[in-house]
Structures are given as C-alpha cells and as structure tokens.
C-alpha positions in Angstrom: -12.8 10.3 14.3 -15.8 11.6 12.4 -17.8 11.5 15.6 -15.6 14.1 17.3 -17.4 17.1 15.9 -15.3 19.8 17.6 -12.0 18.3 16.3 -13.4 17.9 12.8 -14.6 21.5 12.8 -11.2 22.7 13.8 -9.6 20.6 11.1 -11.9 22.0 8.4 -11.6 25.6 9.5 -7.8 25.4 9.5 -7.8 23.4 6.2 -5.6 20.8 7.8 -4.5 18.4 5.1 -3.3 15.9 7.8 -6.9 14.8 8.2 -7.6 14.2 4.5 -9.0 10.6 4.3 -9.7 10.4 8.0 -13.2 11.9 7.5 -15.2 13.8 5.0 -17.2 17.0 5.4 -20.7 16.9 3.9 -22.4 20.3 3.4 -26.2 20.2 3.8 -26.9 23.4 2.0 -24.9 22.6 -1.2 -25.2 18.8 -1.3 -21.4 18.3 -1.8 -18.8 16.6 0.3 -15.2 17.7 0.7 -11.9 16.8 2.2 -10.9 18.8 5.4 -8.3 20.8 3.4 -10.7 22.0 0.8 -9.5 25.4 -0.4 -13.1 26.8 -0.5 -14.4 29.0 2.2 -15.4 26.7 5.1 -19.2 26.4 5.4 -21.1 27.4 8.6 -20.7 24.9 11.4 -24.4 24.3 11.5 -24.4 23.2 7.9 -21.6 20.6 8.3 -22.0 16.9 8.9 -19.1 14.5 9.1 -19.0 11.1 7.6 -16.3 8.3 7.8 -16.0 7.4 4.1 -16.6 8.7 0.6 -19.1 5.9 0.1 -21.1 7.0 3.1 -21.3 10.5 1.6 -22.4 9.2 -1.8 -24.9 6.9 -0.2 -26.4 9.9 1.7 -26.8 11.7 -1.6 -23.8 14.0 -1.6 -21.6 14.6 -4.7 -17.8 15.1 -4.7 -16.5 18.6 -4.6 -15.0 19.7 -7.9 -12.2 21.8 -6.3 -10.7 19.5 -3.6 -11.6 16.2 -5.3 -12.1 14.3 -2.0 -12.2 10.9 -3.8 -8.5 11.3 -4.6 -7.3 12.0 -1.0 -5.0 9.5 0.7 -6.8 6.5 2.3 -7.6 6.4 6.0 -4.4 5.3 7.9 -6.6 3.2 10.2 -7.0 0.4 7.8 -3.3 -0.3 7.7 -2.7 0.1 11.4 -5.4 -2.4 12.5 -5.9 -6.1 12.2 -9.6 -6.5 13.0 -12.2 -7.6 10.6 -13.2 -4.1 9.4 -9.6 -3.1 8.7 -9.0 -6.4 6.8 -12.2 -5.9 4.9 -11.2 -2.4 3.8 -7.8 -3.6 2.6 -9.5 -6.3 0.6 -12.2 -4.0 -0.9 -9.3 -1.6 -1.8 -7.7 -4.5 -3.6 -10.9 -5.0 -5.7 -12.0 -8.3 -4.1 -15.7 -7.4 -4.1 -15.5 -6.7 -7.8 -13.8 -10.0 -8.5 -15.4 -12.3 -6.0 -18.5 -10.5 -4.7 -19.5 -9.9 -1.1 -19.6 -13.7 -0.4 -16.0 -13.9 -1.5 -15.1 -11.1 0.8 -16.9 -12.7 3.7 -15.3 -16.1 3.1 -11.8 -14.5 3.2 -12.6 -12.9 6.5 -14.2 -16.0 8.0 -17.5 -14.3 8.6 -21.0 -14.5 7.2 -22.1 -11.8 4.6 -24.5 -10.4 7.1 -21.8 -10.0 9.8 -19.5 -8.2 7.3 -22.3 -6.0 6.2 -23.3 -5.1 9.7 -19.7 -4.3 10.9 -18.9 -2.1 7.9 -22.1 -0.2 8.1 -21.6 0.4 11.9 -18.1 1.9 11.4 -18.1 3.3 7.9 -21.8 4.1 7.2 -21.8 2.0 4.1 -21.8 -1.7 3.2 -19.3 -3.5 1.0 -21.2 -2.9 -2.2 -21.3 0.9 -1.7 -17.7 1.0 -0.7 -16.7 -1.0 -3.8 -19.0 1.3 -5.9 -17.1 4.4 -4.6 -13.8 2.8 -5.5 -15.1 2.0 -9.0 -16.0 5.6 -9.4 -12.5 6.7 -8.4 -10.9 4.2 -10.8 -13.2 5.4 -13.6 -12.1 9.0 -12.9 -8.4 8.0 -13.1 -8.9 6.3 -16.4 -11.1 9.1 -17.8 -8.5 11.7 -16.9 -5.2 9.9 -17.5 -5.9 7.9 -20.7 -7.4 8.2 -24.1 -9.4 5.0 -23.8 -12.9 5.0 -25.2 -15.5 5.4 -22.5 -16.8 1.8 -23.1 -13.3 0.5 -22.3 -13.1 2.7 -19.2 -16.4 1.4 -17.9 -15.3 -2.2 -18.4 -11.8 -1.6 -16.9 -13.3 0.1 -13.8 -15.5 -2.8 -13.1 -19.0 -1.5 -14.1 -21.5 -4.0 -15.4 -22.9 -1.7 -18.1 -22.3 1.7 -19.8 -25.5 3.0 -18.4 -24.4 2.2 -14.8 -21.0 3.8 -15.5 -22.6 7.0 -16.9 -25.1 7.3 -14.1 -22.5 6.7 -11.3 -20.0 9.2 -12.7 -22.8 11.9 -13.0 -24.1 11.1 -9.6 -20.7 11.2 -7.8 -19.0 14.0 -9.7 -21.9 16.0 -11.1 -20.3 15.8 -14.5 -20.6 13.4 -17.4 -17.6 11.2 -18.3 -17.0 13.3 -21.4 -17.1 16.5 -19.3 -14.6 15.0 -16.8 -12.2 14.2 -19.7 -12.6 17.7 -21.2 -11.8 19.3 -17.8 -8.7 17.2 -17.3 -7.4 18.1 -20.8 -7.8 21.7 -20.0 -6.0 21.4 -16.7 -3.3 19.0 -17.8 0.2 20.2 -17.2 2.5 20.8 -20.1 5.1 18.1 -20.6 3.3 15.4 -18.8 4.1 12.1 -20.5 1.3 10.3 -22.4 3.1 7.2 -23.7 1.1 4.7 -25.7 -0.2 2.0 -23.4 1.1 3.6 -20.3 -1.1 5.3 -17.7 0.5 8.3 -15.9 -1.0 8.8 -12.4 -0.3 10.8 -9.2 -0.4 8.9 -5.9 -1.1 11.3 -3.0 0.3 10.9 0.5 0.3 12.7 3.8 3.3 14.9 4.3 6.0 14.6 5.4 7.4 11.7 3.4 11.1 10.9 3.4 11.9 9.0 0.3 15.5 8.1 1.3 14.9 4.8 3.2 11.7 4.0 1.3 13.1 4.0 -2.2 16.7 3.3 -1.0 15.6 0.0 0.5 13.6 -1.1 -2.5 16.5 -0.2 -4.9 19.2 -1.7 -2.8 17.4 -5.0 -2.5 16.1 -5.1 -6.0 16.0 -8.6 -7.6 17.6 -8.5 -11.1 15.0 -8.9 -13.8 12.1 -8.2 -11.5 13.1 -4.8 -10.1 15.4 -2.0 -11.0 16.2 1.7 -10.2 16.4 3.6 -13.5 16.3 7.3 -14.3 15.2 8.3 -10.8 12.4 5.7 -10.6 11.9 2.4 -8.9 10.5 0.0 -11.5 9.2 -3.6 -11.1 7.0 -6.2 -12.7 3.6 -7.1 -11.2 1.6 -10.4 -11.2 -2.1 -9.5 -11.2 -5.4 -11.4 -11.4 -6.1 -10.8 -15.1 -2.6 -10.3 -16.5 0.8 -8.7 -15.8 2.0 -5.2 -15.3 5.1 -3.0 -15.1 5.2 0.0 -12.8 7.6 2.9 -12.5 7.4 5.0 -9.2 9.1 8.3 -8.9 9.3 10.3 -5.7 8.1 13.9 -6.1 7.8 16.7 -3.5 4.0 16.5 -3.3 3.1 13.1 -4.8 4.5 9.8 -6.1 4.6 9.7 -9.9 3.2 6.4 -11.1 3.5 5.0 -14.7 1.6 1.8 -15.2 1.6 -0.5 -18.2 -1.0 -3.3 -17.8 -1.9 -6.2 -20.1 -5.5 -6.0 -18.8 -6.9 -2.7 -17.5 -9.2 -4.6 -15.1 -6.1 -4.9 -12.9 -5.8 -1.1 -12.5 -7.5 -0.9 -9.1 -5.4 -3.7 -7.6 -2.2 -2.4 -9.2 -2.7 1.1 -7.6 -3.6 -0.4 -4.3 -0.5 -2.6 -4.2 1.8 0.3 -5.1 0.3 2.5 -2.4 0.7 -0.4 0.1 4.3 -1.1 -0.9 5.2 2.6 -0.4 3.1 2.9 2.8 1.4 6.0 1.4 -1.7 5.9 3.6 0.4 6.2 6.8 -0.1 9.1 9.2 3.5 10.3 9.7 2.5 13.0 12.2 1.0 10.5 14.6 3.9 8.1 14.2 6.6 10.7 14.7 4.8 12.3 17.6 4.8 9.0 19.5 8.4 8.2 18.7 9.6 11.7 19.7 8.5 11.1 23.2 11.6 9.0 23.7 14.4 11.6 24.2 17.0 9.1 22.9 15.1 8.5 19.6 13.8 12.1 19.1 17.0 13.5 17.5 16.9 10.8 14.8 13.2 11.5 14.1 13.8 15.3 14.0 16.7 14.9 11.6 14.6 13.3 8.8 10.9 12.9 9.7 8.3 11.1 7.7 10.0 7.7 7.2 7.7 5.0 5.8 8.0 1.2 6.1 9.0 -0.2 2.7 6.7 -3.1 2.0 6.0 -5.5 -0.9 3.5 -6.0 -3.7 3.3 -9.8 -3.0 3.5 -11.3 0.5 4.4 -14.8 -0.7 7.2 -13.4 -2.8 8.6 -11.5 0.1 8.5 -14.6 2.4 10.6 -16.5 -0.1 13.0 -13.6 -0.4 13.2 -13.3 3.4 14.4 -16.9 3.6 17.0 -16.3 0.8 18.3 -13.4 2.8 18.8 -15.2 6.1 22.3 -14.6 7.5 23.7 -13.3 4.2 24.5 -9.9 2.8 22.0 -7.8 0.7 24.1 -8.5 -2.4 24.1 -12.3 -1.7 20.4 -12.3 -1.2 19.9 -10.5 -4.5 22.1 -13.0 -6.2 20.1 -16.0 -4.8 16.8 -14.4 -5.8 18.0 -13.5 -9.2 19.0 -17.1 -9.9 15.6 -18.3 -8.8 13.9 -15.8 -11.1 16.1 -16.7 -14.1 15.3 -20.4 -13.6 11.6 -20.3 -12.6 10.2 -16.8 -13.3 7.7 -16.1 -16.0 9.0 -13.9 -18.8 7.4 -10.5 -19.4 8.0 -7.7 -21.9 9.4 -4.4 -20.6 7.5 -1.4 -22.2 10.7 0.7 -21.9 13.1 -0.4 -24.6 16.0 0.6 -22.4 14.6 -1.1 -19.3 16.0 -4.2 -17.7 12.8 -5.9 -16.5 12.5 -9.5 -17.8 10.5 -11.7 -15.5 7.8 -12.0 -12.8 9.0 -13.3 -9.5 8.1 -17.1 -9.6 4.9 -18.1 -7.9 4.8 -20.5 -5.0 3.2 -23.1 -7.4 6.1 -22.7 -9.8 8.6 -23.2 -7.0 6.8 -26.1 -5.3 8.5 -28.7 -7.5 12.0 -27.3 -7.6 14.9 -29.6 -6.9 16.5 -28.7 -3.6 19.9 -29.9 -4.8 19.8 -27.2 -7.5 19.8 -24.5 -4.8 23.2 -23.0 -3.9 22.1 -22.8 -0.3 23.1 -24.6 2.9 21.1 -27.8 3.4 19.1 -26.5 6.3 18.0 -23.4 4.3 17.0 -25.6 1.4 14.7 -27.4 3.8 13.4 -24.1 5.1 12.7 -22.8 1.5 11.1 -25.9 0.2 8.9 -26.3 3.3 7.8 -22.6 2.9 6.9 -22.8 -0.8 5.1 -26.1 -0.2 2.9 -24.5 2.5 2.3 -21.4 0.3 1.4 -23.5 -2.7 -1.1 -25.9 -0.9 -2.8 -23.0 0.9 -1.9 -24.1 4.5 0.1 -20.8 4.9 -2.1 -18.0 3.6 -0.2 -14.7 3.4 -1.7 -11.4 2.3 -2.8 -8.0 3.2 -5.9 -9.5 4.8 -3.9 -11.9 7.0 -4.5 -12.0 10.8 -1.1 -10.9 12.0 -0.8 -13.0 15.1 -2.2 -16.2 13.4 0.3 -15.7 10.5 3.2 -15.3 13.0 2.2 -18.6 14.7 2.1 -20.4 11.3 5.4 -19.0 10.2 7.1 -19.8 13.5 6.0 -23.4 13.2 8.0 -23.9 10.0 11.6 -25.2 10.2 14.2 -22.5 10.1 11.9 -19.6 11.0 13.2 -17.7 13.9 12.0 -14.4 15.4 13.9 -12.3 12.9 12.4 -13.9 9.8 8.9 -14.0 11.3 9.0 -10.3 12.3 10.5 -9.0 9.0 7.7 -10.8 7.1 5.2 -9.4 9.5 6.6 -5.9 9.0 7.2 -5.8 5.2 4.8 -8.4 3.8 1.8 -8.3 6.2 2.1 -4.7 7.1 2.0 -4.9 10.9 3.1 -1.4 12.0 4.3 -2.8 15.4 6.5 -5.5 14.1 9.9 -5.3 15.8 13.4 -6.7 15.1 15.3 -6.4 18.4 17.9 -9.1 17.4 18.7 -7.4 14.0 22.4 -6.5 13.9 21.7 -3.0 12.4 19.0 -2.3 15.0 21.3 -3.3 17.9 24.2 -1.3 16.5 22.0 1.8 16.2 20.6 1.3 19.6 24.0 1.1 21.1 25.1 4.3 19.3 22.0 6.2 20.6 22.4 5.1 24.2 19.5 2.7 24.0 19.6 -0.8 25.5 21.5 -3.1 23.0 20.4 -6.6 24.1 17.2 -7.9 22.5 15.3 -8.4 25.8 16.3 -5.0 27.2 15.6 -3.2 23.9 12.2 -4.9 23.6 11.3 -3.7 27.1 12.4 -0.1 26.4 10.5 -0.1 23.0 7.2 -0.8 24.7 6.8 3.0 24.8 7.1 3.1 21.0 4.0 0.9 20.4 2.1 0.6 18.1 4.7 2.1 15.8 7.8 -0.1 16.5 8.2 -1.0 12.7 8.7 2.8 12.1 11.2 3.0 14.9 13.2 0.2 13.2 13.4 2.5 10.0 14.7 5.3 12.1 17.3 3.1 13.8 18.4 1.6 10.5 18.8 5.2 9.2 21.7 5.9 11.5 23.8 3.6 9.4 25.5 4.4 6.0 24.1 1.2 4.4 22.8 1.8 0.8 19.2 0.9 1.9 19.1 4.4 3.6 19.9 6.5 0.5 18.5 7.1 -2.9 20.8 5.7 -5.6 22.9 8.3 -7.4 
C-alpha cells in the first residue's frame, strides 16, 4: 500500500487509525517516522515519504515518533492473510526465529536460500531479515523497559541483544532516548492502579477497531481444556510451551486494547509469547476490509451489522489444536473438553500457576509425549484411536509439520491423507491452527443451520458456491454464521 501516495496522504491527513501498521510516514525535515494516526499536525505533503515497515524506516535513518509510538501499532494484516514466502517469513520473524536460528534457519524453514529470502523481503519491505529482527528486538526492549523493573542488562539479554552496548545504541537510535530515559518517561505516564505483580509483566496489546470479544473469548472459554485453560475474573488464562521455558498468560478484553499479563520462566520467550497471543486473538486483522466484503451479500449483511468486528479464535500451538480437533470429532464441546482433560492429566507436563487462586496445572502434552501412548487407554471409538495415534506419530516424527509458517494447501493435502481426516477436520485445523482466513466449513451443523435461518443455501455444495463471493474471508463468515446460535461459544462467560 505504501506505493499508493495519494491514498497514504489522505490517511495521514485524516489521522485514520485503520491504516496503522499498513505503512509508516517518514518525515524528511524532522527525521522521524510516524503511524498514519499520529496526533501531531500532519507534515507538508512534499516532506512525506511512505515506507512499508518500521525496519525500513530505521534502516533509512529515521527515529520513532515519541507521541504516536509507531513501533507499538498493530502488525500489518497482510502477513496473516497471505501464504506466500514473504508472509510466512514475516510470521516467523515475528515469532523470533531469526534471533533463535539466524537467517539460515529462517531460510531453511521456508525452503529457500538465504539470498532468495533476503531479496524477497527487501523488495517488498525495504529491509532484510536482520533489520526486521532488529526492529522487533527494539520493540521488545521497549516493552520490558516500560513494563518491568528488570535491570537493563537483563532487559538487553531478554530482548535478544548480543551486548549491552548494542542494546544501548539501538534504543538511542530508534527512540532518540536512552533506556533509562525511556523508563523514566514510562513511570511518569503510568496509570494509577495498574498492577505490577512480582514476576508478572503487564502489557497492552493493540488492535484495529472494531473488535467484538463475544465470539473470540467466548469460544476460547467454552472450549477450555481443564488444567491448561480457564476463564477467571474476566480473563482468559492458559499455559504456554515456549522454546526456553514455560509461561502463563491472562488476556482481558478492554475497549481499546487487550490487557495481557505474562509470567515467564525465561524472559527470552517474551517476543514469541506476545506473538502467539496476538495470533490466537487475531489482533492484526483488518476488520473494516473483512466486514466490507461480507456486507456485500445482502443475506449476510444484517448479521455483520449487528455485531461487527468478529475475529477468528485461533491457537497458540498448531499441533495441540490438531490433536484437540480429532478429540472433538462428532462429539459435543463438553465431551471434547473431557477427552482433552484426561489426556492432559495423564501426559501433560506440570506447571506452577502464579495466581494462588488459579486452576492452571499443566501444559498440553507435546506430540512426542503422546507418540507412545497406549491406544487401549483412550476412551474413544477404535477408529478415532487410530486417527489420533496416526496424527501424533506424524507430528512427532516431523512428517506433518504444522505451524504459522505452514503452506496452507500443502498442509491440507498432508492432513487429508491421514485416516479419519475428512473435510471438516482439515478445514477447522486450517482455520484455527494454520490461520487461513479463507478456510470454510460448509458441512458444519451450526453453519448449515445458520445458513438455513438466513435464507442462504443449506447444502454444502450450494453454500460453497454461494460463498465464493465471500472470499478471501470465508473463515470470518463462519464466525458470523455461528453467532446466530445461542451456543456458549458466542458469549462471554458470566
């Protein structure tokens, strides 16, 4: 979008927050870069230049605006709506893969050479993977500086910097403030009453409005696996398995942000934990674009207008969700929770809940932990036992890679080749685990019932043909169709 100068100028002059994260405005006369909705007086048009990423701005020598804090804007929705190499690379960089595995590791995951990855990212984003990762390290450092009392040396280490000097230089270059000055400013601006619990980081996760929390948090709460997830005191809480340790997160819907409290055993996991939470809640979506497309169908428009801004509830672990999808085949939500809870109690790894009143006790078992389970111990029909054991075997030996970087169509083909995987199971995994915004469930009972009630075609073939006009947002259409029912997944718990 940054190449459409007229559109970018209109967005900046109208301070349109819908475009935050889509592009950044660099001001030649001041040397700063801003988000489109910056509250400052818009600069003269001839002094503006538009860049596709914060990393590109920083690489061009611009520093972040102190008023609009462009580094904290929502991420570009493009990276979650596409399955090409650049989008997959951005999802991996956002997950901290470059910091953990380097550019060669990123390239290997994508199946390209490092030179090809570098060239593609520079062509579209104006910066290579190292610069993009550096920009993310700076943002992580800022979060830790402003939301914790950690010593600066620990902040530098947790954010992924190789030395204190590099950390100090980067923070000064990007924010035009030293780390200690950033912390001092945050203390002055901190709202009264904000919690600062020992060992718990309190963050604010931004999103593009509108956001309807009903189906998003309602779905997560209604399907919560005992011991791994819970709804408590207005927050969705769950345990996290992370590269360097474990974590517990509490996510609370607020009018203008999602409150996020994170307890981590190793702060090096902060970037990934935030990324996975944003992914699970679909916070980088562009609801205006989605809803505009779906409103073009006169039969669907009333449902969209009634409660706009629905997101697709996803997962923090694609392999975990695939296992849960099999456990949920042809049973009620309550039965699926029961099956999953038994699996967790028998094979999950114990964790400590930082909240003394909390009920989180385990991580969901890894595929490796489940690979050797006795099928006879599962209270499932024999065919579903075979489906589950085949799935966990493929996940454990690496023949079925599932993750945010997965090629959607290739993953569908691998899943469909497994015994017991029909279109519903494949598509629900594509929707909630892989993040395909166009995944569709025309055979789902709730979707068919809703379609019939709205006057839409109710047979899977006819509904699929009609839904071609909803592409590429059919996964969101499913959320609106489900919302016509009174099922608990569509409402926040009391």
